[in-house]
C-alpha positions as CSV (number, residue, x, y, z in Angstrom):
1,M,-24.3,-7.8,22.3
2,G,-23.5,-4.8,23.8
3,R,-22.6,-1.8,20.7
4,L,-19.9,-1.9,18.5
5,F,-19.0,0.8,16.8
6,G,-17.0,3.3,19.6
7,T,-16.4,7.0,19.7
8,D,-13.2,5.9,16.9
9,G,-15.1,2.7,14.8
10,V,-14.7,-0.2,16.1
11,R,-11.6,-1.2,17.6
12,G,-9.9,-4.2,20.5
13,V,-7.7,-6.4,20.9
14,A,-6.3,-8.0,17.8
15,N,-7.7,-11.5,17.0
16,A,-9.1,-11.6,20.5
17,D,-11.8,-9.0,20.4
18,L,-11.0,-7.8,16.4
19,T,-11.3,-11.0,15.0
20,A,-11.6,-11.6,11.2
21,E,-14.3,-13.1,11.5
22,L,-15.9,-10.3,12.8
23,A,-14.0,-8.0,10.3
24,L,-14.9,-9.6,7.1
25,G,-18.6,-9.4,8.0
26,L,-18.8,-6.2,9.2
27,S,-17.5,-5.0,5.5
28,V,-20.1,-7.3,4.0
29,A,-23.0,-5.6,6.3
30,A,-20.7,-1.9,5.2
31,A,-20.7,-2.4,1.6
32,H,-24.6,-3.3,2.1
33,V,-25.1,-0.4,3.9
34,L,-22.6,1.7,2.0
35,G,-22.1,0.2,-1.0
36,E,-26.0,0.2,-1.9
37,V,-24.5,-3.4,-3.9
38,G,-27.7,-4.4,-5.3
39,S,-29.7,-1.1,-5.8
40,F,-29.7,-0.1,-8.8
41,E,-28.8,-1.7,-11.9
42,G,-25.2,-1.6,-13.5
43,H,-23.7,0.2,-10.0
44,R,-20.6,-1.0,-9.0
45,P,-19.2,-0.2,-6.0
46,T,-15.6,0.7,-4.5
47,A,-13.8,1.1,-2.0
48,V,-10.6,2.5,-0.4
49,V,-8.5,-0.1,2.1
50,G,-5.6,1.3,3.6
51,R,-3.8,-0.3,7.3
52,D,-1.4,1.2,9.5
53,P,1.9,-1.2,10.3
54,R,0.8,-3.5,12.6
55,A,1.3,-6.8,11.9
56,S,-2.4,-8.3,12.7
57,G,-3.6,-5.1,10.0
58,E,-2.4,-7.7,7.3
59,F,-4.2,-10.3,8.3
60,L,-7.4,-7.8,8.9
61,E,-7.4,-6.3,5.5
62,A,-7.4,-10.0,4.2
63,A,-10.1,-10.1,5.5
64,V,-12.2,-6.8,5.0
65,V,-11.2,-6.8,1.7
66,A,-12.2,-10.5,1.4
67,G,-15.6,-9.5,2.9
68,L,-15.8,-6.2,0.5
69,A,-15.0,-9.0,-2.4
70,S,-17.4,-11.2,-1.9
71,A,-20.4,-8.8,-1.6
72,G,-19.8,-6.9,-5.2
73,V,-17.6,-4.3,-4.3
74,D,-14.2,-4.0,-6.1
75,V,-11.7,-3.0,-4.1
76,L,-8.5,-0.6,-3.8
77,R,-5.8,-1.3,-2.1
78,V,-3.2,1.3,-1.1
79,G,-1.3,-0.5,1.7
80,V,0.1,1.3,4.9
81,L,-1.1,5.6,4.8
82,P,-2.4,7.8,7.4
83,T,-5.9,8.1,8.4
84,P,-6.1,10.5,6.3
85,A,-4.5,10.1,3.1
86,V,-7.6,6.7,2.9
87,A,-10.6,10.0,4.0
88,Y,-8.3,12.0,1.3
89,L,-8.2,8.9,-2.1
90,T,-12.0,7.7,-1.1
91,G,-12.7,11.4,-2.2
92,A,-10.6,12.5,-4.6
93,L,-11.4,8.8,-5.9
94,G,-14.9,9.2,-5.7
95,A,-15.5,6.0,-4.2
96,D,-17.5,5.2,-2.8
97,I,-16.5,2.9,0.4
98,G,-13.2,3.9,2.1
99,V,-11.9,1.1,5.0
100,M,-9.1,2.2,7.4
101,L,-6.8,-0.7,9.7
102,S,-5.4,1.5,12.8
103,A,-5.8,1.9,15.9
104,S,-4.3,4.9,16.3
105,H,-2.0,5.8,19.5
106,N,-3.3,2.7,20.7
107,A,-0.2,-0.2,22.3
108,M,0.4,-2.1,18.8
109,P,-1.1,-5.7,20.4
110,D,-4.8,-3.8,19.4
111,N,-6.3,-2.7,16.0
112,G,-8.9,-1.1,15.1
113,I,-11.6,-0.4,11.4
114,K,-12.9,2.4,10.5
115,F,-14.7,3.4,8.1
116,F,-15.6,6.3,5.2
117,A,-18.8,6.9,3.7
118,R,-18.0,9.2,0.2
119,G,-16.5,12.1,0.0
120,G,-14.1,10.5,2.6
121,H,-16.7,11.7,5.7
122,K,-16.9,9.7,8.7
123,L,-20.2,8.5,9.4
124,A,-23.5,9.9,11.7
125,D,-24.1,8.0,13.9
126,E,-27.3,6.0,12.4
127,L,-24.4,5.2,10.0
128,E,-23.0,3.3,12.0
129,D,-26.4,1.5,13.9
130,R,-27.5,0.1,10.4
131,I,-23.8,-1.6,10.0
132,E,-24.2,-2.7,13.3
133,T,-28.3,-4.0,12.1
134,V,-27.1,-5.6,9.6
135,Y,-24.5,-7.6,10.7
136,E,-26.4,-9.2,13.4
137,Q,-28.9,-10.1,11.2
138,H,-26.1,-12.4,9.0
139,R,-25.2,-13.1,12.8
140,T,-28.1,-14.5,13.5
141,G,-28.7,-16.1,10.8
142,A,-30.3,-14.0,7.9
143,P,-28.8,-14.5,4.9
144,W,-26.5,-12.5,2.7
145,A,-27.0,-11.6,-1.0
146,R,-24.4,-13.0,-2.7
147,P,-23.8,-12.4,-6.1
148,T,-21.6,-14.5,-8.2
149,G,-19.9,-14.9,-10.9
150,A,-18.6,-11.4,-13.0
151,G,-20.8,-9.8,-10.3
152,V,-17.9,-10.4,-7.5
153,G,-15.8,-7.7,-6.8
154,R,-12.0,-6.9,-8.1
155,I,-9.3,-6.3,-6.1
156,S,-6.2,-3.8,-7.2
157,D,-3.5,-2.4,-5.6
158,Y,-3.9,1.3,-6.1
159,A,0.1,1.7,-5.8
160,E,-0.5,5.9,-6.8
161,G,-1.8,6.4,-3.1
162,F,0.9,7.6,-2.2
163,D,2.8,10.1,-4.7
164,R,-1.5,11.5,-5.1
165,Y,-1.8,12.1,-1.3
166,V,1.9,13.7,-1.1
167,A,0.9,15.8,-4.2
168,H,-2.4,17.1,-2.7
169,L,-0.3,18.1,0.6
170,I,2.1,20.2,-1.7
171,G,-0.5,21.4,-2.7
172,V,-2.9,23.6,-0.3
173,L,0.7,24.9,2.0
174,P,0.9,28.4,1.4
175,N,4.5,28.7,1.2
176,R,8.0,26.6,0.7
177,L,9.5,25.2,4.0
178,D,13.5,26.1,2.3
179,G,15.6,27.3,5.3
180,L,13.9,24.9,8.0
181,K,14.9,22.3,10.2
182,V,12.5,20.3,11.6
183,V,12.0,16.9,13.1
184,L,9.7,13.8,12.2
185,D,8.4,11.3,15.2
186,E,6.6,9.0,13.0
187,A,6.2,6.8,15.7
188,H,6.4,3.7,13.9
189,G,2.9,4.3,12.0
190,A,1.6,5.5,8.9
191,A,3.3,8.5,8.3
192,A,6.5,7.0,7.8
193,R,6.7,7.3,5.0
194,V,4.3,10.2,3.6
195,S,5.2,12.8,6.1
196,P,8.9,12.9,5.6
197,E,8.7,12.9,1.7
198,A,6.2,16.0,2.3
199,F,7.6,18.5,4.5
200,A,11.3,17.4,2.0
201,R,9.4,17.9,-1.3
202,A,7.8,21.1,0.1
203,G,12.1,22.7,1.2
204,A,12.7,21.2,5.1
205,E,16.0,20.1,6.7
206,I,14.7,17.0,8.3
207,V,16.1,15.0,10.4
208,T,13.4,11.4,10.8
209,I,13.2,8.8,14.1
210,G,10.7,6.7,14.8
211,A,10.7,6.2,10.7
212,D,11.2,2.6,11.3
213,P,8.2,0.3,11.2
214,D,7.8,-3.1,11.8
215,G,5.1,-4.5,12.5
216,L,5.3,-4.2,16.3
217,N,7.0,-1.8,17.5
218,I,4.3,1.3,15.8
219,N,3.8,4.2,19.2
220,D,6.5,1.7,21.5
221,G,7.8,5.3,23.1
222,C,7.6,7.0,20.7
223,G,4.9,9.5,18.7
224,S,2.9,12.5,19.4
225,T,1.9,9.7,23.0
226,H,5.3,10.2,24.5
227,L,7.5,13.5,23.3
228,E,10.7,12.7,25.2
229,L,13.3,11.4,22.5
230,L,11.9,14.3,19.8
231,R,12.5,16.6,22.7
232,A,15.9,15.5,22.9
233,A,16.6,15.7,18.5
234,V,15.4,19.1,18.5
235,V,18.1,20.3,20.5
236,E,21.0,17.7,19.5
237,H,20.0,18.6,15.8
238,G,19.8,22.7,16.6
239,A,16.4,22.1,14.9
240,D,13.6,25.6,14.4
241,L,11.4,23.1,15.6
242,G,9.6,19.0,15.7
243,I,6.6,17.2,14.7
244,A,5.6,13.8,16.7
245,H,2.8,12.1,15.1
246,D,0.2,9.5,17.1
247,G,0.3,5.8,14.7
248,D,-2.3,6.6,12.0
249,A,-0.2,10.0,11.8
250,D,-4.0,12.1,12.5
251,R,-3.3,14.1,14.8
252,C,-0.2,16.0,15.8
253,L,1.7,17.7,18.4
254,A,5.1,19.9,18.2
255,V,8.8,20.6,19.7
256,D,10.3,24.2,19.8
257,A,13.7,24.8,19.5
258,A,14.0,24.8,23.1
259,G,11.9,21.3,23.0
260,E,9.1,22.4,24.9
261,E,6.1,20.5,23.8
262,I,3.2,22.4,22.0
263,D,0.5,21.1,22.0
264,G,-3.5,20.9,20.3
265,D,-4.6,23.9,21.3
266,Q,-1.3,26.1,20.9
267,I,-1.3,24.9,17.3
268,L,-4.4,26.0,17.3
269,A,-4.0,29.6,18.5
270,V,-1.3,29.4,15.7
271,L,-3.3,28.4,12.6
272,A,-6.3,30.8,13.7
273,L,-3.9,33.3,13.3
274,A,-2.7,32.3,10.0
275,M,-5.8,31.8,8.7
276,R,-7.2,35.4,9.8
277,D,-4.5,37.1,8.1
278,A,-5.0,35.4,5.3
279,G,-8.6,35.9,5.1
280,Q,-9.4,31.9,5.3
281,L,-10.4,32.0,8.5
282,R,-14.7,31.4,8.4
283,K,-17.3,33.2,10.7
284,G,-13.3,34.3,12.3
285,T,-14.3,31.4,14.5
286,V,-12.2,28.4,16.1
287,V,-14.0,25.6,16.3
288,G,-12.5,23.3,20.2
289,T,-13.5,21.9,22.6
290,V,-14.4,21.5,26.6
291,M,-11.5,20.8,27.8
292,S,-9.6,23.8,25.4
293,N,-7.3,25.4,27.6
294,L,-9.1,28.8,29.2
295,G,-5.9,30.1,28.0
296,F,-6.7,29.2,24.7
297,K,-10.4,31.1,25.3
298,I,-8.9,33.9,26.8
299,A,-6.9,34.6,23.6
300,M,-8.4,33.5,20.7
301,E,-10.6,36.6,22.2
302,R,-7.9,39.2,22.4
303,E,-7.7,38.2,19.6
304,G,-11.3,39.5,18.3
305,I,-11.3,35.4,17.2
306,E,-15.2,33.3,18.7
307,L,-14.2,30.0,20.3
308,V,-17.3,27.4,19.7
309,Q,-16.9,24.3,22.3
310,T,-18.4,21.2,21.6
311,A,-18.3,17.8,24.0
312,V,-15.1,16.0,23.8
313,G,-14.4,14.4,20.3
314,D,-13.5,15.2,17.4
315,R,-15.6,13.9,15.7
316,Y,-18.6,15.9,17.5
317,V,-15.9,19.3,16.7
318,L,-16.2,18.8,12.9
319,E,-20.3,17.9,13.2
320,S,-19.6,21.3,14.6
321,M,-18.2,23.0,11.8
322,K,-19.8,20.8,9.0
323,A,-23.2,22.7,10.3
324,E,-22.1,25.8,10.4
325,G,-19.4,26.0,7.6
326,Y,-16.5,26.9,10.4
327,A,-13.0,26.5,8.5
328,L,-10.9,25.4,11.4
329,G,-11.0,22.6,14.6
330,G,-8.9,20.5,17.2
331,E,-8.6,19.5,20.3
332,Q,-5.6,20.0,22.4
333,S,-4.7,16.3,22.2
334,G,-3.8,17.1,18.5
335,H,-6.2,16.5,16.9
336,V,-6.8,19.8,14.5
337,I,-9.0,19.7,11.7
338,V,-9.0,22.2,8.4
339,L,-12.3,21.5,6.4
340,D,-11.0,23.0,3.1
341,H,-8.6,20.9,2.9
342,A,-9.4,17.1,4.9
343,T,-12.0,15.8,5.6
344,T,-10.8,14.3,9.2
345,G,-7.8,15.1,11.6
346,D,-4.5,15.0,9.6
347,G,-1.6,15.5,11.5
348,T,0.9,15.6,8.2
349,L,-1.3,19.0,7.0
350,T,-1.1,19.9,10.3
351,G,2.5,19.8,11.3
352,L,2.9,21.2,7.1
353,M,1.1,24.4,8.2
354,L,2.7,24.7,11.0
355,A,6.6,25.3,10.3
356,A,4.7,26.8,6.9
357,R,3.6,29.9,9.8
358,V,7.4,29.6,11.3
359,A,9.0,29.8,7.5
360,S,6.5,33.1,6.4
361,T,6.7,34.9,9.6
362,G,10.5,34.8,10.7
363,R,9.6,34.0,13.6
364,T,10.4,31.0,16.4
365,L,7.5,28.8,17.0
366,A,7.8,29.1,20.5
367,E,6.7,33.2,19.8
368,L,4.1,32.0,17.2
369,A,3.0,30.0,20.7
370,G,2.8,32.9,22.5
371,V,0.2,33.9,21.1
372,M,-1.8,31.8,24.4
373,E,-0.6,31.5,28.4
374,R,-1.5,28.4,28.8
375,L,-3.2,27.8,32.2
376,P,-2.4,24.7,34.7
377,Q,-4.9,22.4,34.2
378,V,-5.3,19.2,36.7
379,L,-7.4,16.1,35.7
380,I,-9.1,13.7,38.3
381,N,-10.5,11.0,37.5
382,V,-13.2,9.7,40.3
383,P,-14.4,5.6,39.9
384,D,-16.5,3.5,41.1
385,V,-19.8,6.8,41.5
386,D,-22.9,7.4,40.3
387,K,-22.7,9.9,37.8
388,S,-25.8,10.2,36.1
389,R,-25.7,12.6,38.9
390,V,-23.5,14.9,39.4
391,A,-25.5,17.2,37.6
392,T,-28.0,17.3,40.4
393,S,-26.7,16.7,43.5
394,P,-27.9,19.3,45.4
395,E,-23.9,19.2,47.9
396,L,-21.9,18.3,44.5
397,V,-23.4,21.6,42.8
398,T,-23.0,23.6,45.8
399,A,-19.2,23.0,45.6
400,V,-18.5,23.7,42.3
401,A,-20.5,26.9,42.9
402,D,-18.1,27.8,45.8
403,A,-15.0,26.3,43.8
404,E,-16.6,29.0,40.0
405,R,-16.4,32.0,43.1
406,E,-12.9,31.0,44.4
407,L,-11.2,30.8,40.6
408,G,-12.9,33.7,38.9
409,V,-12.6,35.0,35.8
410,T,-9.0,32.8,35.9
411,G,-9.7,29.7,36.1
412,R,-12.4,27.5,35.7
413,V,-14.1,24.0,36.5
414,L,-15.6,21.3,34.9
415,L,-17.1,17.6,36.2
416,R,-17.5,15.3,32.7
417,Q,-19.2,11.9,32.8
418,S,-17.3,8.8,31.3
419,G,-18.6,7.7,28.7
420,T,-17.5,3.8,29.3
421,E,-16.8,3.7,32.9
422,P,-18.5,4.2,36.0
423,L,-16.4,7.7,37.0
424,V,-16.0,11.2,36.8
425,R,-13.3,13.4,35.7
426,V,-13.3,16.6,37.6
427,M,-11.1,19.5,35.3
428,V,-9.8,22.6,36.9
429,E,-7.9,25.1,35.5
430,A,-6.5,28.0,37.4
431,A,-3.4,30.4,37.4
432,D,-1.8,28.5,40.4
433,I,-0.7,25.1,40.2
434,D,-1.4,24.4,43.4
435,Q,-4.2,26.5,43.3
436,A,-5.5,23.9,40.7
437,R,-4.0,20.6,42.4
438,A,-6.5,21.9,45.5
439,V,-9.7,22.6,44.2
440,A,-9.0,19.6,42.1
441,G,-8.2,17.3,45.0
442,R,-10.9,19.4,47.3
443,L,-13.5,18.6,44.2
444,A,-13.2,15.4,43.6
445,D,-13.8,13.9,47.9
446,V,-17.0,15.7,47.6
447,V,-17.8,13.6,44.2
448,K,-16.8,10.4,46.2
449,S,-19.3,10.9,49.3
450,A,-21.9,12.8,47.9
451,L,-21.8,9.9,44.5
452,G,-20.0,7.3,45.6
């Protein structure tokens, strides 16, 4: 059996790859690993379980809850809430386990299971491997330890989770949003109730789109992966800014008053300056990834802020932040982590903090985001090549060195192996888009000839 856990939990087509049987089995395994079931007398593990509005989340939630309770875990069902809300409530309620059912920005037929450990933290690879091992042992014949009688878990709904999470969001804002008009695109997803409520309580005048989930329309032509509707709505309503979430609301992209996109790098730049000015940017450092735009790095250097770059993936950003004590990090895709207030990317919190900076400074979002200039970035995927030789091929090493000399200090080359496919990603940044395209095309050709 291949590894079940990917970069962000277990994910696949619901009822095909991700079945009720798999969800139940993984939940029992997680209970044994994370809940320390039966490890000491009188311990009664607790789990917080939430989901996004996908239709498949209904039966998968039932399977997860059944698995946990059958393993002796008491379950608090919080219903449809964002991923960061489940992470927050896991920590705030002192639960042993958090479970979120969502496939994030993926299309409706997909779904996923994401586990959180005590404190609402994402699982390390070692814990995921242990859960898989326990699950596989049972699947191939080893029996579960099954409690009976009063030992089985009890299940209850925790409706207070909604208000508790919204109150947390409002409580960490540095200032109110009175006088701002904000358009919110909720992707017909998990934040369809939370985000409008939080922005309204913070004082903003709000217009909502993509806020009518029916179980089938999540991410359908809306949200952070489809900004066209948000751009048009911001201009139509004369709003100060627009905020877009994905299906589970762990990410945030924005649109300024003219309908122009503000990506994750620009959001990080705005928040880095805000936190620096407030004395909250620990060690004067922000964490990004190797895909962070070169313009972001240049802007941070100019402002005296250090940029630490990790491998692509918000889990690697978070690992760096926790290891070194940094306060802010994120990705170009809109995963932004403010570690003092969240253990994972939180799109609603990010949007609120971005709007708060606009309100407190009296400057437009375009002006604030203008602290950095996004350099043109071209990405070409080269399939069906021996990706293992991307760093050792003499022909490719020479071609990259030639490209870097041509681009100089205002450009950058990055070659990355895909983690799941036999392909190499060629990324080139340059001050001029035509130059970026030309250099990327030449490098892609060399990758094909050298590694094909």
